[in-house]
N, C-alpha and C positions, 0 to 999 in steps of 0.2 A: 504493500500500500504506500509506504514511504517513497519507494522507487517511482511509483506512478505519479505521485504529487511532484517529485523532483523533476520528472520529465515534463509535466505540465508547466512548471515554473520556467524551466530552461527554454522550452520551445516558445512560450508566450513572450518571454523577455527578448528572445531573438527576433520575434515577429515585430514587437514594438520598436526595437532599434532600427528596423528596416523601413519604418514609416517615412522618414525624411526622403527616402529614395523615390517615393511615389507622391510627391507633393501635389502635383496637378490633379490626379484622379481622386486623391484623398480630400483635397480642398473642395472639389466639385460635389462629392458625396456629402461632405459636411455642410456645405452651404445649401444644398438641396433640402436636407433634413431641417436645417434652421428655418428655411422659408416655409416649409409645411407647418412647423410648430408656431411660427410667428403669425401666419395667416389664421390658423385654427384658433389660437388664443385670442387674437384680435377680434374675430367674428363672434366668438362665444362671449367675449367681454361686453359686447353690445347687449346680449340677452341678460347677463348678470347686472349690467347697469340699469336696464329697464326694470328688472325685478327689484333691485335695491331702491329705485325711485318710488315704486309702488309701495314697498314695505315701509319706507320712511314717511309715507303719507298717513299711515294708520296710527291712531292713538290707542293705548291699551284699554282705556275705559270709554271709548267712543263707539257710537253706533250710527248707522245710516238707515233711513226709512224710505222705501220706495213703494210704488203701487204694486199690488199683487200681480205677478206675471211678468214684471219688468226686470230685465237683467242689467240694465244700466240707466243712468239718469236720462239719457236721450229717449228712452222708451217709457218713461214714467210721467205721472201727472198727479198732483195733489191739490185739493181745494183749500181755501183759507180755513174753513171749519176743521178739516182734517189736521191742519197744522196746529190749531189751538188744542185739539184733543191730545195730540202727540206730546205737546209741550207740558201738558198737565199729567202725563202718565207717571206712575210710581217708578222710582229709580233714577229720574232725571235730576242732575245736579242743579242747585239753585244758588244764586247770590243776590246781592242787593238790587240788581237790575232785573231779577226774575229768573225764569227757567233758562238754563244754558243750552238753548236749542236755536239752530240757525236754519230757517227755511230758505232754500236757494233754488235758483233757476239759471240756466245758461243758454246762450245762443252761439252760433258759429259765425265768425267774421273772417274775411280774407285779408291777409297782410303779406307783403313781399318778403321772402327769405333773404337774409344778407348774403348767403353763399351763392345763390343762383339768380335772384331777382324775380323768380316766379312766385305767384301767389300760393299760399297754403292756408289751411284752416286753423284758426286759433280760437279757443274757447273764451268767451266773454261771460264771466260768472257774476250773477247778482247775489249779493249776500246781505244779511242783516247785521246789526251792531254786535250781536253775540258771536259772530263768526270768529273773531280774533280770540275770544275766550275758549270756544269749542276746539278750534285748531290747536291753540297753545303754542305752536312753534312758528307762527307767522309773525314777522316783525318788519316794520318799515326801516329800510337801511339808507334810503336816499329820499329827499323831498319830504312829503307829508302824506297822511291818509286823506282820501277824498272826503269832502264835506257831504254829510247826509242830505239828500234832497236835491243835490246839484249834479249836472252832467259832467262828472269828473271821474277819472279812472286811475287806479294804481296797477302796475304791471309786475309780474313775477320776474325775478332776475334771469331765469332761463329763457323766458319769452323775449326779453330785451336783447339777450345775446344772440338769439337765432333769427329775429325778425327786425326789419328796418322800420324806422319811424316811431320807435317807442322810447325815445329819450324824453327826459322831463322837459315839459314845455311844448312837445310835439302835439299835433292834433291827429286823432284817428277818426275814421268815418264809421259811425254807428247809425244804421238806418239811413236817414236823410240828413243827419246832423254831424257836426264836427265836435268831438269831445277831447278836452285837454288831458294829457298825462301829467299827473301832479306828484307821483311817488313811485318808488321801486321797493318791492318786498322780497324777503327770503322766507323759505319754509323748511329749513333743515334738509334741503335736497329733495323734498317731496314733490308730488304731482302738481301741487298748487303753483309751483314756480313756473309752470308752463302756461299759466292762465293770466287773464286780465280781469281785475275785480272792479265792480261798480255797485252802487246802492241798488238793492233788489227792487225797491219801489220805482226807482227811475227807469230801470230796465223793463219792468212790467208795463209802465206807461208808454215807453218808446215803441215797444213791440205789441202793444194792445193785448197783453196777457191777463188783464183783469186782476183778480186776487189769487191767481194760480201759481203753483210752484212745481218743481220736479222732484225734489228730495228735501228731507230734513236731516241735518247733521246734529247729533245730540251728544253731549258729554254726560256720562252717568256718574253716580256717586262712587262706583267702583266697578271693576270688571265683573265681579260676582253679581252685580245688580242687573245684568243683561237679561237673564232668564225671566225675572219678574217683569221687567220692562216689556219684553217680547210677548209674554203671556197676556199681559194687560191689553196690548194693542190687537193681537190676533183674536182675542175672545170678545172684543168690542164689536157689536153688530153694526155700529155706525161707520166702521172703518173697513177698508179693503186694502190692507197694506202688508208689506213684507219687511220686517225689521231684520237687519244683519249687523254683525260686528264689522267695524271698518276693516279689520285685518282680513276677514273672510271676503269682503266685497272687493278689496284691491287685489287680493290673490286671484280671484276669479277674473278680474279685468286684465291681469297681466298674462294669463295662461296662453291666449292666442298668440300674442306677440312673442312671448318667450319660446313657445314650442316651434313657431315658424323660424325664428332666428337660429335656435339650437339645431333644428333639422338642416337648415341651409349650411351652417358651420360644419356639421358632421359630414354632409355630402362633399363639401369642398375639401375637407381633410382627407376623406377617402380617395377622391380623385387625385389630389396632389400627392397623397401618401403612396399611391401606386407608382407614380413617377419617381418618387424618392427611392422606393424599393428597387426599381430597375436600375437606378443610379448606383445604389449600394451593391447590387449584384454585379454590375459591370466593374466597379472598383475592386471588389473582392476576387472576382474571376481573374482580373488583371494581376492582382497581387499573387494569387496562387500560381498563375501561369509563369510569372517571373521567378518564382521560388520552387519550381518543380524539382530541379535537381537537388536543392537544399533539403526539401522535405523527404525526397527519396533517400538521400544519404542518411538522414536521421532514422528513417524506417529501417534501413539496412544495418544500422548500428544497434537496433533493438528497441527503438522508440515505438510505442504502440499507436494505434489509430486515434484513441481517445484524446491524448495530449495534442495531437495535430488538429483535431476538430476544435478543441477548446481554444487553441492559440488563434485560429482563424476567426472564430466567433468573438474572442476577446478584442481583437483588432476592430472588427465591425462594430461591436457594442461601444468601444471607446470613442470611435468617430461619431456614432449616433448620440452618445451622451454629451459630447462636446457640442455637437450641432444642436441638441435639444436645449442645452444651457444658453447657447448663443441666441437661438430663436426666442426662448422665453424672455431673455434679457431685452432683446430688441422690441418684443411686444409690450413689455412693461414700460420701456422708455417712450415708445411711440404712441401708445394708446391710453395708458392709465390716466384717468382724470380728464380725458379729452371730451369736451362738450359737443353734443350732436342732437339731432331731433329725428324722431321716427313717427309713424302713424299709430295712433291709439284706435284700434279697430272697433272699440265699443262706442266711441264718440265721433269717429272719422275726423279727428283733429290731431294736430301735432303735439307730441309730448317731448320735452327736452330731458336729457339725462347725461350722465357722465359715464364713459367706459369704465368698467370695474375689472381690472386685471388683478385677481386675488390669488392667494396661495393655492387654492384648489385647482384653478385653471392652469397655473404654472406647473403643478405636479402632473396634471393630466397631459400637458404638452410634452414633458420629459418622458413620461411613460410611453406616449405615442412614438417618440423618437427611438426609444429603446426597442419597441416592437418592430419598427422599420429596420433597425440594425440587426435584430435577431433573424427576421425573415430574409433580409438581404445577405446575411453572412452564412446562413445554414447550408444552402445548396453548394456554394463553393467549398465550404469546410468539408462536407461529405465527399465531394469530388477529390479534394486533396488527399483525404485519408484512404480512398479506395483505389487510387491510381496504382497500377502495377509497378513495383519497385524497379525491376529490371528494365522495363520500357522507359521509365523516367530517367534512369541513369544513362541510357543510351542517347537521351535527348530527343526521343521520338514523340 
């Protein structure tokens, strides 16, 4: 057994020392694998960024109430009387201003994107005064809050970065009117940063919505109060509503986008991975071909097939590991924290997010690289071990 391990060590060390002699082919294989890892991690970081944005939007003790049968705010509708009953339900937190409930509605407006100049959908959300309390993580970072009852708006920091014409003092077209931007807000990286906010009553009047809303956002006394709150609403014959925890709602909203981007990233990784495997095969076949007599000499001296296979695989896996590290590093430097926008399929509007290159994605990228190295090195390793010694020594 000791002799076998010593053979493995000797042959592997010899193989590693010969790497500089094959700089061109080794570099090509390494860069190919790095490219696969960088692209896969980059694409999947989009899905992770969208998911993180959605998760950041939910409060632990927050709930959202929609009309029964509605899967999103776009499909929902609530009357003013519904809102009053919801606000009075048990479990709703209260302060000096009353129930911490914010009935809201939103419409879609078009604004030009900074990157392309083409119009895209942006949600214009009407909120009430308790919205800041219910959200908790929303704060004005530039300018001021809009004045209630006036045609003024505040914009999320993500929307301002992605769309033109949202600087403080700019005018945006809402319906047939021009409304000024008076402030910019942050929301801890949440979905609200992709929106523009205005007084709900002003938005209702501008779009002739009467006293109707699309959803009610509620802050509860505690996360445990949700069951009591839900039972009270679903058992009330006056209501036809669907209460949900905010975390559940946003998880459902992110599913379509997350699955689509993840599927696309996986497909790209498979296609590029196949190319990288062929590159690794070519590199290792070239390496084995150039060392045919050396390997045959070792076999003639009593070295077994196992050490030869392991030495070739070790070389392939080393190149793959270095390529994986390089690709992961490039992905982290190029993508992590980069702001972009994508389509929210539930509202058909743009959501802004930051690419999230996390440890899990980096680990997956390196594992993919090692898998490419293993597949790309296995067949050449077996060929090297099976080649007849006498034939190889004759140089045939």
